[in-house]
N, C-alpha and C positions, 0 to 999 in steps of 0.2 A: 331737574334738568338744568345744567349750567348754560351760561350764555354761549360758551364755545360749542356745546352740543347743538344748541339752537342754530348757531351760525352755520355749522356743517350741514344741517338738515334743510336750511332755507335757501332761497335765492335762485332757483332754477329759471325764474323769469328773466333774469339778466343774462343767463347763459344761452338760452335759445329764444330767438325772437321770430315770431311768424310761423305760419303753417308750412310744413315741409312736403306737402303733397301736391301743391299747385305748381304750375310751370312759371319760370321766370320769364318776363316779357320784354324787359328793356336792357339796354347796355349800361355799363358803369364806367365812368371816366375819372381818371386821376392824371393830371398833367396832360401829356400827349398820348397816354395809354387809354384806349377805348376798347373795352372788352364786351363782346356780345355774349349772350347766354351760351354756355358750353364751350367758351373759348378763353385762351390766355392772350393778353395783349402786353406788349413791351413799349416803354416810352420813358419820358423824363419830365420832371417838374422844372421848368426854366426859371432861374432866378436872375433877373435883369441886373445889369451893372448899376452901382450907385456911387458912393464915395470910393468904392474899391471895385474889384473885378466881378464879372458875372460868373455864374456856375450853373450846373445842372444836377438834379438829384435823380439818379436812375430809379425806376419804379416798374413793377409788373402788377397787373391786375388779372386775377383769375375769377371769372364770373361763372357761378354754378348754374345748373339748369333749373333748380328749384329755389324758392325763397328761403332765406335764413339769415343768420347774423352777418355783419361785416366785420372781419377780423383783420387788423393791421399788424404785420410783423415788421419791426423796425430794428435795424442794426447800423453799426458804423457811425454812431455819434462820436466815437473816438476811432479815428481811421486806422489805427494800428492794432486794434483788437481783432486780429485777422480771423480767428476761428469763427466768430459769430457772423462776420461778413461772408466768408466762404460758405458757411452753413446755409445762410439765407439764399445765396445763389443756387445752391443745390435743392433747397426746398421747393423752389418754383417748379422745377421739372418733376418733382415727386407728386404733385397735385394734379389729378385728372379733372379738368373742369366739367367733363361729361358725367362725372360721378359725384359732383360737389353740390351741396346745398348752401346757398348764401354766396358771399363774395370774400375773396382773400386779396388784400393789398400787401405786397412785399416791397419794402424799401431797404435794400441791403447795405447801402452806404450813404449816410447823410453827409459825412465830413470828407468830401472828395479830396480837398487840398491836403488834409492830414494824411490820407492814404498815399497820395502821390508824392508828397515830400517827406514821408516817414517821420511825422511829427507827433509824438504822443500827447494825449490829454487835451490839446487845444487845436483850434483852427489857425494855421500859420499865417493866413491872410490878415487877420485882425487880432490874433493872440487871445481870442475869447473861447471859453469852453462851450461846447455845443450841447450840453445837457444841464444847463443851469440858468438859461435865460428865456424860458417860455413865458408868455405866448409869442415872444419875438416882437419885431418891429419892422414893418415893411419899408420904413425910411431909414433904417439903421445901417450899420456896416454889414459885411457879408453874413456873419453868423446870425444876428437877429433877423435878417431878411430870410435866411433859410428856415429858421424856426417859425416865423410867421406863416410861411408857405406850408410847412408841415402841419401846423395847427389847423389851418384852413382846409387843406386838401386831404390830410390823412387822419388826424385825430377827430375832427368834427364829424365826418361821416361814419366813423367806426363805432361798432358796438363793444368790441373787445380790442385792447391794445396790448401787444406782447413786445416788450422792450428787451432786445438781446444784447448781451455784452460778453466780455471775457477779459482775462488778464491783459493789460497793456504790455508794451515791450519791456517795461521795467517791473512787471508784477508777476510773481510766481504764485498763481491763484488756484485754490481748489474749487471745483464746481459747486454752485449752489443756486437756489431760487430765492426770491423775496416774496413774502406775503405782505402786501401793502394793505393796511386796514384804516378805514376812516370813521369807524363807529356806526356805519349804516349796515344793519344786519344782512340784508339781501345782497348788497354789493360786496360786503366782506366774505359772505358765504361763497359767492360766485368766484371770487379771486382765490379762495382757499381750494376749491375744487380743481381749479386749473393748476395751482401749484402742486397739488398731490398727484394730478394726472400727468404733469410734465415728466416726472420720473426722477428728478434729482433728489437724493436722500437727505440733503442738508437744506434747511429752509430758514432764512433770516426773517424774523418778525419785525416789521416796521410800522409803528403807529403814527398816523398823520392826522392832524386837525384840519379838516377841509375849510374851516372858516379862517384859518391863518392867512395873512396876506402873502406869505412866502411859500404856501403849500403847493402852488402850481408852477414852481420854477423849473422842475425837472420834467422829462417826458412822462414818467409814471405819475408824478404829482399832478400835472395838469389833466391827465386822463382821469385820475381818481376824482379830482375836484369837479370835473364835468360829468360825473356819473357813469363813466365807462367801467367795465370789468378790466382789471389790470393784473398783468403778470410780468415780472422781471426775472430773467434767467441768465446765468453767467457760466461759461466754460471756455477755457483757453488760458494760455500763459506764455509770457516772455517771447512773443513773436512766433511761437511754434504752432503750426496747424496740425495737431495730432488727430489721427483717425477717431480715437475714442471721444474726443471733445466734439468733433463734427457729428458723430453718431448721436451723442447725447442731445445736441441742439436740434438736429433735423428730426430725429424720432420724437423728441419731446414736443416739437411744434406740431407734428402730425398727431400726437396724442391730444393736444389741445383741440384740434379739429374733430377728432373722434369723440372727445368729451362733450363737445358742443353739438354732436349729432350731425355735423356737416359732412363727415365722411363715415363710411361703414368700416369702422376700425375698433377692434377690441382694446380697451384701456384698463390697465391695472394700476390702482392708486398706490403710492408709497405707503407701506403699512406702518412703519416705525421711523418717521423722520427724526433727524437730529435738529432740534429747535435752537436757533441762535438769536441773540438779542440785538436788535438795531444794527447800526453800521459798525459797532465795536469801537475800540480805542486804538488810535494810531500813534506811532512814534515818528517824528520827522527829524531830518538832519538839521543840525544847527550851523553847518559849514560845508563847503565843498570838500571832496575827498574820495576815498575808496571804501566801499562797504563789502564785507564778507559775511554771509549768513552761516550760522552754525546749527540751525534747526531747519527742517523742511516745512513747506506748507502742510496743513492738516495735522500739525503737531499740537497736542494739548500741553499747555504751559501754565506755570504758576507765576503770580506777580513777582517781579524782581529777577526771574530766571534770565540768564544771558541767551539772547537769540542771535546776536551778531556782534561783529567788531568793526571799528572804523580806523583808518589810517590816513595820513596825509599822502601826497603824491610821491613821496620818497619812501613810503612804507613804514613810517614811524607811527606807533599806536597813538590814537587820539581819544579812544574811549570804547566802552562796552555798551551795547544796546540791549536793554532789558525789557521784558514783557511788562506793559503798563498795568495789566490786570490778569486775573486767572481766566483761562478760556482757550479757544481754538485759534490757531494761526490760520486765518482765512486767506491771507496772502503775505508774502515776504518779498523784499526786493530781489529781483532775479538777475540783476546786472551789477557790476562793481561801481559804476559811476553814480555819484550823488552830488547834490547841490543844496544850498540852503532851502529848507522847507520841503525837500523831497521826502515822500513817505518811505520809511524803511521797513515797517512791519505793521500789520493790522491784526488785532486780537479781538474776537467776539466772545462774549459770555455764553456759556452753554446753559440752556434753560431746561427745567424738568418738563415743561409743556408750554404751549403758546400763551396761556393766561388770557385775561380779559383785555379788551381794548381800553387804553387810557390816553386821553389827550396829552400830548407831550408838553412839557413846560416851555414857555417862550424862551 
């Protein structure tokens, strides 16, 4: 029996916590949302002003009538990844607290200023990324203050953390999930079960060393390091809120709850996923100008193949953009505008199978 087979077979203890036949007796609070058993509560986590402005993180809490896991669905770390944000809004109304075991936390939009000001990738208030600075700092600028509150009020009480993303305004992305592995068999098994249950047929295998000092910088990383079951899923592209992407994210999230036995929902695992390696290899722009793609997302390419062209602002050619490795185009730049270090294409190697966990090199 391979380790992969053992991982698939193990770990249900992390997926389902507590008996499902008893009655839930107490309320559950996140920020100003206080949900009684069998009820959905709406509110916000207030982030006080510091060296810059205050903000509020919208949150809903759905408290089941029976004990069970606490599952946190989080989106909007990048406020222009619209599909995941809208999908999480819709998810709230799809969960009937009267038929739920356990508790669901939904935070559909962490990066409110990014959403309001249509700023991709970063928080325009302090120009910091909101998915690379966990566990945050209550005394920092707005981004680390938000992350500190998310760590305390959402990640800490959760059993399972589902981090939802999608292509940002400049990313033409094909949908995929991530299987984050830390070398702990039960935890890895639990994460794999959720990735297969979610329903996206492309899965990126990402090995993490929980002992690394940088392992907990992202939302998924800090959840993994703290022993949570982790799933990351992405669907959406270039600012478009497509029905197919919304369906994939909403139905996938409900599948997670079905897999955890929190809802009475039949779940079919992905039978033959396409396994992709890590985050892949990116090509970044070396200057400002105009980018034109010549291949689509989800294209299989070979190393050196032309995937796009660049020009200056007068249309004069400045170069060809070539695939850095053999693999699958997981996303390509979906808009003409580019600036120095802007990502133009990402290519992920295609794997014959997920293989065994290996600690990544420092």
